[in-house]
N, C-alpha and C positions, 0 to 999 in steps of 0.2 A: 189070152186067158188071164184072169186075175182072181185074186182071193183076198178079201178084206179079213185080216186075222184079228183085228180089234177095231171097234169104234165106240166111243162114249163121249157124252157131252153134258155140261152144266153151266147155266148162267154166263154165257159169253165165251166159254172155253170148250174146245172139242179136241180130242185126241184120236188119231187114226193111224193104224199100221196096215199096209197093203203090200202084197207080193204080186208081181206081174211076171208072167212067163213069156219069153219071146219079145218080139219087137213091139213097141207101143209109142205112138205119137199122140199128143194131146189133140183131141178133136175140136175143142173150142178154145181158141186163143182168146184170153180174157183178162179182165181186171176185176177186182172185188174190194170191198171195204175191210175185209178181214186182214189181219197180219198173219203171216205164216212163218213158222219156224220148221224148216224142212231139213230132215237128217237122212242121209243115204246109209243104209246098213250094209247093203250088198249091191254090186253093179255100178253103173255109171249113167249119166244122163247129160244131155245138152240143155242148157237153159238160154233163153233169149230174152233179155230185157235191157233197158237203157241203150237201145239200138245196137246192141252188141251180143255176140254168142259167147257163152262160157261153158266149160266142161267141168262137171262135178262128179266125184268118184266116192266109193265107199269111205266112210269116215269124215265126209265133208258136210259142213253146215251151210245152209242157204237161208238167208233172211229176206223175206218178201214183204216189201212195204205195202201199206194200204193204198189202193187205187194204182198200183204198179202194173202196167201193161206187161204181160209175160206169157211164155208158153214153154213147155218142155217136150223133148222128143228123144228118141233113141240115137245113140251115136251112129254116125254114117257107117253102113256096112256091118253093123252088129245086130244079131238076133237074140242076144242074151237079154234076159229079163233084169229086174231090179227089185230090191226090197227097200222100201222107205217108210219113215214115220213122220207124220206132220202134226204139229201143235197149231191149231187155229185160235186166234184171240180176236174177238170182235173189236171194232173201233170204240164202241161204248165201254167195253171192258177196259181197254187200254187207257181211255180217258179217265176211268174211275181210279186206275192205279196212279196215273199222274196227279189226279186231284188229292189222292191220299199222301202221296210222296212226291211233291213238285220238284224237289231237287234232282230226282232221278231223270226227268225229262225223256221218258221213254218214246213218246211219239217223235220227238226231235231226233233221238237216237237212230230209229228206223229210217227217218228221212235221210240222215247223213251216212249210215252204215250198211244199208241193204246191199247184198251181194253174196258171193260164194267165198267160203273160208275153209281152209284146210285145218283140222283139228289134230292136236297131238293126242297120245294115248290117255293122258290124265283128263283132257277136255272131253274126249269122246266118252270116257267113263262117267263124267259128270252129267252129260245130257242123257245117256241111257239110264242113269240112276233116277233122273228127273221123270223120264217117261215111265219107268217101272213103278215109281211112287204114285204118279197121277193115275195110272191104270189101276192100281190097287185101291186108291181112294175112290175112284169113280165106281168100281165094282162093289166095294164093301159098304160104301155110304154110311159110314159110322157117324156118330154125333159130332156136329160141327165140321163135317168133311169139306164143305164148300170153303170155309175159312182156311182150313189146312191146305187146300189146293191153291188158293191165292197166295198164301205165305210161301209155299213151295216154289211157285212160279216166280214170285218177286225176288226170293233169295237167288234162284238160278239166273234170272235176268240180270241182277246186280253183278254176279260173277262173270256172266257172259259178256256184259258190256265192257268189263275190265280187259279180258283177253282179246276181244275183237278189236278194241282200240289199239292194242299193242302190235297187231299184225297187219300185213298187207293183203288186200283183197286179191282174189284170183284175177289174172289179167284176161282180156278178151282173147278169143282163139285167133290164131294166124293173122294178126293185124297187119303184117307186112305182105301177106298174100294178095296179089292183085284182085282176085275174085272177092275176097272178103273185104278189101278196101272199097271196092265198088259197091258191094251190098251195104256196108256201113255207111257210106256216103249217101246212098239213096234213102236209107232209113232216116238218117239225120234230115235230109231235105224234105221227105214226107211229113215227118213230125213237126218240123218248123213251119210248114205251109199247109197244115191240114185244115185251116179255116177257109180255104178256097180249093176249087177243083184243080188237080194237078194231072194233066194228061200224060199219056205215054209219049206223045210227041214232044211235049216239053221235056220230059226226062231224056228222051233220045238226044234231043238238041243239046241239053245241058251236059250230058255225060259222053257225048260223041260216040254213041253206040246204037245198034239197031234195037227196035222195041222188043223184038222176040228174045234177043240175048239178055236184055235187062230183066225181062220177066223170068227168064229161066234161072239166071244166077241168083236173083233176089229170092226166089222161091227155095233153091237149093240151099242157100246159106241160112236164111232166117226162118224158113218153115212157113212163111206167110206169102200170099199173093200181094201184088201192089194194091189192089182194091181192098183187101182185108186189112192191111196195115194202115191205109188211110181212113177207112171206116172205124176202126177201133179207137184211133186217136180222136176222130170227130165225136164219137159217142161218149168218150170220157169227158170231153169238153162239154157236151150237151148235158151230161149228168151234173156237171158243175154249174152251168147256167140254171138248171132246174132247182138246184139247191140254193143258189146264192143270189138269183134275180127274180124279178116278177115278169120277165119276158115271156110272150106267149109261145106255144109250141111252134106255130108257123114262123115267128120271128127267129127262134132258135134255129130252126131248119134252114131258113134263108141265110142267117149269119154264118152257118157252117157250110154253105155252098150246095145245099141240097135243093135241086130244082123241083123235086117231087116230095110233097109232104107225106104221101103214102109210103114211098121208098124210105124216107127218114124214119118213119114210125116202125117199119119192118126191121130196119137195121138196129134201131134202139132196142126193140124186144129181142132180137137175136143175142145181144150181149147182156141185157139187163133182165131178161125174162118177162119183163112187164112193158106195157106201152108207156110212152112219156107221160101221159096224162095220169095213168094209174100210179106211176112212180112218184109224181109230184104229190098226189094225194096221201101217199105213205109218209111223206115228210111232215105232214101235220099231226102224225100220231107217234110212230116209232121209226127208228132207222131201218135202213134196207136189211142189214144182216140179222135183225132180231124180229122180223115180221113173222107171226105164227101162222104162216100160210104155206101150203104144199108147194107153191111155186118157188119158194126160197129154201135155201139149205145152208147150214154151216159149211158144208163141203162145196167148194166151187165146182162147176162142171168140168169134166175132163173129156 
C-alpha cells in the first residue's frame, strides 16, 4: 500500500513525496534521463547500482545519475515501509543550469559523485528546508516562482556539492561475503560483455558453479535475474546507438547480440515505453523526458 502525499512539477523539475506501508520492491528495474535527488525521511532501502548493493537509511541522501541502471527494494526480512522524497531534474534542465553557470559543472558532478551519503543534522535540515520551499513555491505559484525555484535549487546544489565532496560514499554491502562477491563478479562480467550473448553455461564454467546456484544467488543479492540484467545493459546501449549513430534498428539489434528483431523491439519497449523507431523519432523534436505524451512521465516507473 502506498500514498503520494505530494507531487508537483514545472519546467523540468518535479517534487514527489511518497509513503509506502509494508514491503515494496521496485517492479521495473530501470534507467532514465532524469537526475534524482532521493532523500529517505523514514525507514531504509536497498539500492543496487554500479553493480553493487548499498543500504540507505533515514537521513541518507541518494544521488542518482542520468542513465544510471538502478533499482530499489526492501531490506531482506523487513516488512517495514518507508517515507521518501525525490526531486527529479530533467537532463535538459540540468544542461540549462550548466549553460548558465558553467563553472559548477553539475552534470560532471553527478557523473563522479552519484551514490549514497549519510547526512548530519545540519545537512538533513538543509535538504528538508529545500523541499519545503519548493513545495510552497509549486503550490502558491506566485509571480516569477519558476525563477525562484531555479535559484533555490542552484543554491542548494552549490552547498550539497561542497559537503558531498568532503565525505566518503557509503560502501557496498557485505563485499567480503562469498555470496555477495559472487553476485558482484557476475554483475561485472555481464555488464562488461553485454554486447554479446552470455549463456548460463559460460557463467557456470567461468565461476565454477552450477547454473541453478548462480541464478539463485544473483537474484537474491541483486534483485535481478540474469536475463534482466543483461537486457537492461543492452537496451541502455541501444538507446545510445539510437541517439548518437545512424545505425538501423536491425543493425543495432545485431550489434547487441539479439538474434530476433521482434524480441529486441519488445525488450526496448519494456524499458523505454516506446519502440526503437518511435524513440528515434522523438530525438528529432524534444528529448525523452520532456515529451508531452501520456507514455512518458517525470516520474520513472516503479
